[in-house]
C-alpha positions in Angstrom: 80.1 93.8 121.6 78.1 92.5 118.8 79.4 90.2 116.0 81.3 91.8 113.3 80.0 90.6 110.2 81.7 89.0 107.3 82.0 92.3 105.1 83.1 95.5 107.4 82.6 97.8 104.4 79.9 97.7 101.8 79.7 100.3 98.8 77.0 100.5 96.9 76.9 102.9 93.9 78.4 105.5 96.0 79.0 109.5 93.8 79.7 112.6 94.9 79.6 115.6 93.2 80.6 119.5 93.6 78.3 121.3 91.1 79.0 120.4 87.2 82.1 118.1 88.4 81.7 114.5 89.7 84.6 113.6 91.9 83.7 109.8 92.7 81.6 108.1 90.1 79.8 105.1 91.1 82.2 103.2 93.1 80.6 99.5 94.3 82.9 97.5 96.2 83.4 95.3 99.4 86.1 94.8 102.0 86.3 91.1 103.8 86.9 91.3 107.6 90.6 91.2 108.4 91.4 91.7 104.9 93.8 94.6 103.9 93.0 96.7 100.9 95.1 99.3 99.3 93.4 102.1 97.6 95.9 103.4 94.1 95.2 106.7 92.0 96.4 109.8 90.2 96.3 112.6 92.5 92.7 113.5 91.9 91.5 110.7 91.4 88.4 110.6 94.4 90.9 108.7 96.8 90.7 111.2 99.4 87.4 111.6 98.8 86.0 108.7 98.7 87.7 107.8 102.5 85.9 110.7 104.0 82.5 109.5 102.7 83.4 105.9 104.0 83.9 107.5 107.4 81.0 109.7 107.2 83.0 113.1 107.5 81.7 113.5 104.0 78.0 113.0 102.9 77.3 111.3 99.4 75.7 113.0 96.6 74.2 109.0 96.1 74.7 105.7 96.6 75.4 103.9 100.4 78.1 102.5 102.5 77.8 100.6 105.4 80.6 99.5 108.3 79.9 96.7 110.0 76.8 96.5 108.3 75.3 99.8 109.6 74.5 102.4 107.3 76.7 105.6 107.9 74.1 108.1 106.1 71.7 107.1 108.8 74.0 105.7 111.9 76.7 108.1 111.2 77.9 108.1 115.1 77.0 104.8 115.8 79.5 103.8 112.6 82.4 105.8 113.7 82.7 104.1 116.8 83.8 100.8 114.0 86.1 103.5 112.6 89.8 104.7 113.1 90.6 107.2 110.9 94.0 108.9 110.2 93.3 111.7 107.3 96.1 112.4 105.1 98.2 115.8 107.3 96.3 114.5 110.0 95.6 117.9 112.5 97.2 117.3 116.1 97.4 119.5 118.9 100.5 121.0 119.3 100.2 121.9 123.0 99.5 118.4 124.3 102.0 115.7 125.1 101.6 112.1 123.3 100.0 110.6 126.4 97.8 113.0 127.3 96.6 113.6 123.7 95.9 109.5 123.6 94.7 109.4 127.0 92.2 112.3 126.0 91.2 110.3 122.5 90.8 107.1 124.2 88.6 108.8 126.4 86.5 110.1 123.9 86.4 106.7 121.8 85.0 105.6 125.6 87.6 103.0 126.2 87.3 102.0 129.9 89.6 103.5 132.2 90.6 100.4 133.5 91.9 99.4 130.2 93.1 102.6 128.4 96.7 103.1 130.4 97.4 99.2 129.7 96.3 99.9 125.5 98.4 103.1 125.6 101.2 101.6 126.8 100.6 98.9 123.4 100.4 101.6 120.5 103.2 103.4 121.5 105.2 99.9 121.4 103.3 99.1 118.1 104.2 102.4 116.5 107.6 102.4 118.0 106.7 105.8 120.2 107.9 104.8 123.9 110.5 106.8 123.8 108.5 110.1 122.9 105.4 109.2 125.2 105.8 112.6 127.6 107.2 114.7 124.6 105.0 117.7 123.5 103.9 116.7 120.0 104.2 120.4 118.3 108.0 119.6 119.3 107.8 116.2 117.1 109.5 115.5 113.9 106.9 114.8 110.5 107.5 111.2 110.8 106.7 111.0 114.7 103.7 113.1 114.1 102.6 110.4 111.5 103.3 107.3 113.8 100.6 109.5 116.5 98.2 109.6 114.1 98.5 106.1 113.7 98.2 105.3 117.3 95.6 107.3 117.7 93.7 105.3 114.8 94.0 101.5 116.1 93.8 103.0 119.9 90.0 101.7 120.7 90.6 98.4 118.5 87.7 99.9 115.6 86.8 97.0 113.0 88.0 99.3 110.4 91.2 101.4 110.0 91.3 104.3 107.3 94.7 105.5 106.1 95.2 108.2 104.4 99.1 108.3 103.3 99.7 106.7 106.5 103.9 106.8 105.2 104.0 110.4 104.2 107.0 111.8 106.1 108.8 109.0 107.1 111.9 107.2 106.9 113.0 103.9 105.4 113.3 102.7 108.9 109.8 104.1 110.0 107.8 103.0 106.7 109.3 99.1 107.7 107.6 100.0 111.3 104.4 100.9 110.0 104.5 98.3 107.4 105.0 96.0 110.3 102.4 97.5 112.1 99.8 97.2 109.1 100.4 94.0 108.6 100.3 92.5 112.6 96.5 94.1 111.9 95.6 91.6 109.1 92.7 88.8 110.2 92.2 91.0 113.3 90.9 94.8 111.7 90.0 95.7 108.0 92.1 98.4 106.3 92.2 100.4 103.6 94.8 102.2 102.6 95.5 104.7 100.1 100.0 105.5 99.5 101.9 106.4 96.3 104.7 104.1 97.5 103.1 101.2 95.2 105.9 98.6 96.7 104.5 99.3 99.8 101.1 98.2 99.1 102.7 95.9 96.9 104.1 94.3 100.2 101.1 94.9 102.7 97.6 94.6 100.7 95.9 91.8 99.9 94.1 93.0 97.4 94.3 96.5 95.3 91.4 99.4 93.9 92.7 101.1 91.5 90.4 104.6 90.9 90.5 107.1 88.1 88.9 109.9 87.6 86.5 108.7 90.6 85.6 105.3 88.8 87.1 102.1 90.1 89.4 100.8 86.9 90.9 97.7 88.1 90.7 95.9 91.3 92.0 92.2 92.5 94.7 90.7 94.3 98.3 91.9 92.7 98.5 88.6 90.7 94.9 88.9 89.2 95.5 92.2 87.7 98.7 91.8 86.6 96.8 88.7 84.3 94.2 90.7 83.4 96.0 93.8 82.3 99.0 91.8 81.0 97.8 88.6 80.1 101.1 86.9 80.9 104.4 86.5 82.4 108.0 87.1 81.0 110.9 85.7 81.6 114.6 87.2 80.2 116.8 84.4 79.1 120.5 84.9 78.5 121.8 81.7 76.7 124.2 80.2 74.3 123.1 77.5 72.3 121.0 76.9 68.9 118.6 80.0 68.2 116.5 78.3 66.0 115.4 74.7 68.1 114.5 76.7 70.7 110.5 77.5 70.3 109.8 74.0 69.9 111.8 73.2 73.0 109.5 76.4 74.2 106.9 74.2 73.9 107.9 70.9 75.4 108.3 73.0 78.6 104.7 74.9 78.2 102.2 74.5 75.5 101.7 78.6 76.1 105.4 79.3 76.2 106.3 81.2 73.5 109.7 82.8 71.9 108.8 86.6 72.1 112.0 88.1 71.1 115.6 86.9 70.7 118.5 89.0 70.6 121.6 88.8 67.9 124.1 86.4 69.6 127.7 88.0 70.8 130.6 86.5 69.9 130.7 84.9 72.9 127.8 82.6 71.3 125.5 84.3 73.8 122.3 86.1 73.4 119.1 86.8 74.9 115.8 85.8 74.3 112.5 87.0 75.9 109.8 84.3 76.9 106.3 84.7 77.4 103.4 82.6 78.9 100.1 82.7 79.8 100.7 80.3 83.0 100.4 82.1 86.2 102.2 79.2 87.7 106.0 80.3 87.9 108.4 78.1 85.4 111.4 79.3 86.4 112.9 76.3 87.8 111.5 73.9 84.7 113.3 75.9 82.3 116.6 76.1 84.5 116.2 72.4 84.9 115.3 71.5 81.1 117.4 74.1 78.7 120.8 73.0 80.1 119.6 69.6 79.6 118.8 70.2 76.3 122.8 71.5 75.7 122.3 75.6 76.5 124.4 77.5 78.2 122.5 79.8 80.6 124.5 82.6 81.8 121.2 85.3 83.3 117.9 84.1 84.5 115.0 87.0 85.3 111.4 86.6 85.7 110.4 89.9 84.6 107.0 90.2 85.6 105.2 93.5 85.6 105.7 95.3 88.9 102.7 96.5 90.7 103.8 100.5 89.6 103.5 98.9 85.7 100.0 97.4 86.6 98.2 100.9 87.6 100.1 102.7 85.2 98.7 100.2 82.4 95.1 100.6 84.3 95.1 104.0 84.4 96.1 105.1 80.9 93.0 102.3 79.9 90.7 104.3 81.4 92.2 107.4 80.0 91.7 105.4 76.7 88.5 104.0 76.6 87.0 107.1 77.5 88.4 109.5 74.7 86.2 110.1 71.9 87.5 111.1 68.6 88.3 114.7 69.0 90.6 113.8 72.5 87.9 115.5 74.9 86.5 113.4 77.8 83.1 113.5 77.2 82.1 112.9 80.4 83.8 116.0 81.9 84.2 118.0 79.2 87.9 118.4 79.0 91.1 116.9 77.5 93.1 113.9 79.6 96.1 114.5 81.4 99.4 113.2 79.3 100.2 109.4 79.0 103.4 108.4 80.8 
């Protein structure tokens, strides 16, 4: 097998049009070997269309996709050898047993017979399906069917795994199994995951791409996106002491640390202060040491940095606002925006 290049996925100016509707507009990004990337966006943002173009199942209107250095448009069969794809609502044959289906798919993917039986055992173990290996797929629960789809996607050990909503229909226990499974692929396979479960994306992925209306509106690690969009980290401190002296003391801890708000003090002398800083380093330990040394009593302390959900909402809202002229109509698509949330 040829050596896998540093970038297993290279996308340049990718676009897809259906008549006058542009579903995907000028996407460009790369995915490194062994990297796990989350693809986020509202319904209808173009995530599934993008994934289908990456796999070669859907031709692009313009732009290019390379998988392991091979152009998808000119060599679709060759690039499919490098890809394991699990589409949303993955169609599975209801009349085959799990092991029969994996054997059939393994032979189609040209896994050698001598290796295939052992590899099927491996993916059944990884996907917690060993007890279901002889069951007919049509009689499985939706969650088990999802795991059969994941097992099939990783069966041939491709360089690239693309999963569209892999945790749909899974219970919390199964979601943890899938999360651990995906994490185990880090460093060995490049993975792109589309999901609406944002905490799972934040825990699992190295980097996030946020798409809205067919455009990339933000990309980076969750920490980078928080800094880019919000520009600060917040701390909520419930404390008792001299509130007037607090702003000057905060500058001794960190020059960018500011008192953003301060509630009225309760009868017991405690009030709630919200502190903000542009510094990405966590200042919690410093504050918990410094403020009591200056005579403040601290009853509660919380780092209130924005969640990935906050980042997602802010990035999509920002992209809608940026594209709205004064008349409130999206000039690119000729329609009013979705409501803000």
